[in-house]
C-alpha positions as CSV (number, residue, x, y, z in Angstrom):
1,M,-52.4,-45.2,35.4
2,K,-53.7,-47.1,32.3
3,S,-56.7,-48.2,34.3
4,V,-57.2,-44.3,35.2
5,M,-57.1,-43.4,31.7
6,Y,-59.3,-46.2,30.6
7,C,-61.9,-45.3,33.1
8,F,-61.6,-41.6,32.0
9,L,-62.2,-42.6,28.4
10,L,-65.1,-44.9,29.2
11,C,-66.7,-42.2,31.2
12,S,-66.2,-39.6,28.3
13,L,-67.6,-42.0,25.7
14,S,-70.6,-42.5,28.0
15,L,-71.2,-38.9,28.3
16,M,-71.1,-38.4,24.6
17,V,-73.4,-41.2,24.0
18,F,-75.9,-39.8,26.6
19,L,-75.6,-36.3,25.4
20,T,-76.1,-37.5,21.7
21,G,-79.2,-39.3,22.4
22,S,-80.7,-36.5,24.5
23,S,-80.0,-34.3,21.7
24,Q,-81.9,-36.8,19.2
25,A,-84.7,-37.2,21.6
26,A,-85.2,-33.3,21.8
27,E,-86.0,-33.2,17.9
28,Y,-89.4,-32.8,16.8
29,K,-91.1,-33.1,13.3
30,A,-94.3,-31.0,12.5
31,S,-96.7,-32.0,9.7
32,I,-98.6,-28.7,8.4
33,A,-101.7,-28.9,6.2
34,N,-101.0,-27.5,2.6
35,M,-103.5,-24.5,2.3
36,P,-103.3,-20.9,0.9
37,G,-101.8,-18.5,3.3
38,Y,-101.4,-21.1,6.1
39,A,-98.7,-23.3,4.6
40,E,-97.9,-23.3,0.8
41,S,-94.6,-24.9,1.1
42,T,-92.0,-25.7,3.7
43,E,-90.7,-22.1,3.3
44,K,-93.9,-20.1,2.8
45,G,-97.0,-19.6,5.0
46,V,-98.0,-18.3,8.4
47,L,-97.9,-21.7,10.2
48,V,-94.4,-22.5,8.7
49,D,-93.2,-19.1,10.2
50,F,-94.9,-20.2,13.6
51,V,-93.2,-23.5,13.7
52,K,-89.8,-22.1,12.8
53,A,-90.2,-19.4,15.5
54,M,-91.0,-22.2,17.9
55,S,-87.7,-24.0,16.8
56,K,-85.7,-20.9,17.4
57,A,-87.3,-19.7,20.7
58,S,-86.7,-23.3,22.1
59,G,-83.3,-23.9,20.6
60,T,-84.9,-27.3,19.6
61,P,-84.7,-28.5,15.9
62,I,-88.2,-29.0,14.3
63,S,-88.2,-30.4,10.7
64,I,-91.4,-29.5,8.7
65,V,-93.2,-31.3,6.1
66,V,-96.3,-29.8,4.2
67,E,-99.0,-32.2,2.9
68,P,-102.5,-32.4,1.9
69,F,-104.7,-31.9,5.0
70,A,-106.0,-35.4,5.6
71,R,-102.4,-36.9,5.0
72,S,-100.9,-34.3,7.4
73,M,-103.4,-35.4,9.9
74,N,-102.7,-39.1,9.3
75,N,-98.9,-38.4,9.8
76,A,-99.4,-37.6,13.4
77,V,-102.5,-39.7,14.3
78,E,-102.0,-42.9,12.6
79,A,-98.7,-43.2,10.8
80,R,-96.9,-41.5,13.6
81,T,-94.4,-40.3,11.2
82,A,-94.7,-36.8,12.8
83,D,-94.8,-35.6,16.4
84,F,-97.8,-33.2,15.9
85,H,-100.0,-31.7,13.0
86,L,-101.3,-28.3,12.6
87,P,-103.8,-26.9,12.4
88,L,-107.3,-28.2,13.5
89,I,-110.4,-26.7,14.8
90,V,-111.8,-27.8,18.1
91,P,-115.0,-29.5,17.9
92,P,-117.7,-29.5,20.8
93,T,-117.2,-33.1,21.2
94,P,-113.6,-34.8,22.0
95,P,-112.3,-36.8,18.9
96,P,-112.0,-40.3,19.6
97,N,-108.7,-40.9,17.7
98,H,-106.5,-38.1,18.7
99,D,-105.6,-35.6,21.3
100,F,-105.2,-31.5,21.1
101,S,-102.7,-29.4,22.4
102,T,-103.4,-27.6,25.6
103,A,-102.5,-24.2,24.0
104,V,-105.0,-22.6,21.6
105,I,-103.0,-21.2,18.7
106,F,-105.5,-19.1,17.0
107,H,-109.1,-18.6,16.0
108,V,-110.6,-19.4,12.7
109,N,-113.8,-18.0,11.0
110,F,-115.3,-21.1,9.4
111,T,-117.5,-19.4,6.7
112,L,-120.5,-20.9,4.7
113,Y,-120.0,-20.0,1.1
114,T,-123.3,-20.3,-1.1
115,N,-124.4,-18.8,-4.5
116,K,-125.5,-15.5,-4.2
117,D,-129.0,-16.4,-5.6
118,S,-129.5,-19.3,-3.4
119,K,-131.8,-19.9,-0.5
120,V,-129.2,-21.8,1.7
121,T,-128.7,-20.1,5.2
122,R,-127.1,-21.2,8.4
123,D,-130.3,-22.6,9.7
124,N,-131.4,-24.8,6.7
125,L,-128.1,-26.5,5.8
126,D,-129.5,-30.0,6.1
127,Q,-131.9,-29.4,3.1
128,F,-129.1,-29.0,0.7
129,K,-125.7,-30.5,-0.5
130,I,-122.9,-28.9,1.4
131,E,-119.1,-29.7,1.1
132,T,-116.3,-29.3,3.5
133,D,-112.6,-30.3,3.5
134,N,-112.3,-34.1,3.5
135,A,-110.6,-33.9,7.1
136,H,-113.1,-31.8,8.5
137,I,-116.4,-33.8,7.8
138,A,-116.6,-35.1,11.5
139,Y,-116.2,-31.5,12.7
140,I,-119.1,-30.0,10.9
141,K,-122.5,-31.1,12.8
142,E,-124.7,-30.8,9.7
143,K,-124.4,-33.6,7.0
144,T,-121.5,-32.6,4.6
145,T,-119.6,-34.5,1.9
146,G,-115.9,-34.2,1.5
147,S,-113.9,-32.1,-0.8
148,S,-110.0,-32.6,-1.8
149,S,-110.0,-29.0,-3.4
150,L,-111.0,-25.6,-2.0
151,E,-110.9,-24.1,-5.4
152,N,-112.9,-26.6,-7.0
153,S,-115.6,-26.6,-4.5
154,L,-115.5,-22.7,-4.5
155,K,-116.0,-22.8,-8.3
156,K,-118.9,-25.2,-8.2
157,V,-120.6,-22.9,-5.8
158,D,-119.9,-19.9,-8.0
159,A,-121.4,-21.9,-11.0
160,G,-124.5,-23.1,-8.9
161,R,-123.6,-26.6,-9.2
162,L,-123.0,-27.1,-5.4
163,D,-125.3,-25.6,-2.6
164,G,-122.6,-24.6,-0.2
165,F,-119.2,-25.0,1.0
166,I,-117.7,-24.5,4.6
167,F,-114.1,-23.8,5.5
168,A,-111.7,-21.3,6.7
169,D,-112.3,-17.8,5.3
170,F,-108.4,-17.3,5.5
171,A,-107.8,-20.1,3.0
172,C,-110.9,-19.6,0.7
173,D,-111.1,-15.9,0.4
174,P,-107.8,-15.5,-1.6
175,I,-108.9,-18.0,-3.9
176,I,-112.3,-16.1,-4.5
177,K,-110.3,-12.9,-5.3
178,T,-108.0,-14.4,-7.5
179,D,-110.3,-16.4,-9.5
180,K,-113.0,-13.5,-9.3
181,L,-115.8,-15.6,-8.2
182,K,-118.4,-13.1,-8.1
183,N,-121.4,-15.3,-7.9
184,I,-120.6,-16.4,-4.2
185,K,-122.2,-15.1,-0.8
186,R,-120.3,-15.3,2.3
187,T,-121.8,-15.9,5.8
188,L,-120.1,-16.7,9.2
189,Y,-120.7,-20.3,10.2
190,H,-118.7,-20.5,13.2
191,R,-115.7,-19.1,15.0
192,F,-113.5,-22.1,16.3
193,D,-110.6,-22.3,18.6
194,V,-107.7,-23.9,16.8
195,K,-105.0,-26.1,18.3
196,I,-102.3,-28.5,17.5
197,V,-103.1,-32.2,16.9
198,L,-101.3,-34.9,18.9
199,P,-101.3,-38.6,18.9
200,K,-104.0,-40.0,21.3
201,G,-102.9,-39.7,24.7
202,G,-100.4,-36.9,23.8
203,N,-102.3,-34.2,25.8
204,G,-100.3,-33.4,28.9
205,G,-97.3,-35.5,27.5
206,P,-93.7,-34.4,26.7
207,V,-94.7,-32.9,23.3
208,D,-97.7,-31.0,24.7
209,K,-95.6,-29.6,27.5
210,F,-92.8,-28.6,25.0
211,L,-95.4,-26.8,22.8
212,T,-97.1,-25.0,25.8
213,E,-93.9,-23.8,27.2
214,T,-92.5,-22.6,23.8
215,I,-95.6,-20.9,22.9
216,E,-95.5,-19.0,26.3
217,K,-92.1,-18.0,25.5
218,L,-93.4,-16.6,22.0
219,K,-96.0,-14.8,23.6
220,A,-93.9,-13.3,26.2
221,S,-91.6,-11.9,23.5
222,G,-94.2,-10.5,21.4
223,E,-93.3,-12.8,18.5
224,F,-96.6,-14.9,18.7
225,A,-98.8,-12.0,18.2
226,K,-96.4,-10.7,15.2
227,I,-97.0,-13.9,13.4
228,M,-100.4,-15.0,14.2
229,D,-102.4,-11.8,14.3
230,S,-102.5,-12.0,10.4
231,I,-104.8,-15.1,10.7
232,D,-106.5,-14.6,14.0
233,T,-108.9,-11.8,12.7
234,P,-112.7,-11.0,13.2
235,F,-115.0,-12.1,10.5
236,D,-115.0,-9.5,7.7
237,P,-118.7,-9.5,6.2
238,W,-117.3,-8.4,2.7
239,Q,-119.2,-10.0,-0.2
240,P,-117.6,-11.4,-3.4
241,Y,-120.5,-10.3,-5.5
242,E,-119.6,-6.7,-4.7
243,M,-116.3,-7.1,-6.2
244,E,-115.2,-4.8,-8.9
């Protein structure tokens, strides 16, 4: 009898350990780039809402950190302190140091911001000093220098101290409106697919499969469109210099 009870307890303990281990293995950590509208804190932003919706739809805990763009990328690519980073535009040439999710999560209008009186165009960028976010230099085919502050770069463009700045309109336009930067002209640079960043070798792996399946659930329920349609919009050709 004692041996039967011992076997029962041993089996129960083993099952508890297995289930605990399985539960821990199913938890993920998302690193999101800190940008206006997209992720302003761990409680505010479209992409924060998106990650929380994935967690709810899958029944899987996903912790969130919000970091400056380059640091957030590093969390997933080099430091491996996060399972994935979002968002990032998909360049024509595959990057050498990381992978992308299979799923496209939205599209973004990368916009060229120039001074309204400048002669900078989409076709002559190599003749001028152009900035983009530090983490995006490798994704812009023309020569650019890095910026650690969207607001500072846009203010330099407005003041005529920088020839141009390229970045997502959803993040930049609110800054222009809030700061009333009326000396800026907007031109569509390129509309990119946006995906989730995974460590090298992660495409097709367990995390990618989890993301793909969960995003499909959100799409089927209508929750995906409800959240992402606010940032996946056509380019609007409004001009800051026409603001009242």
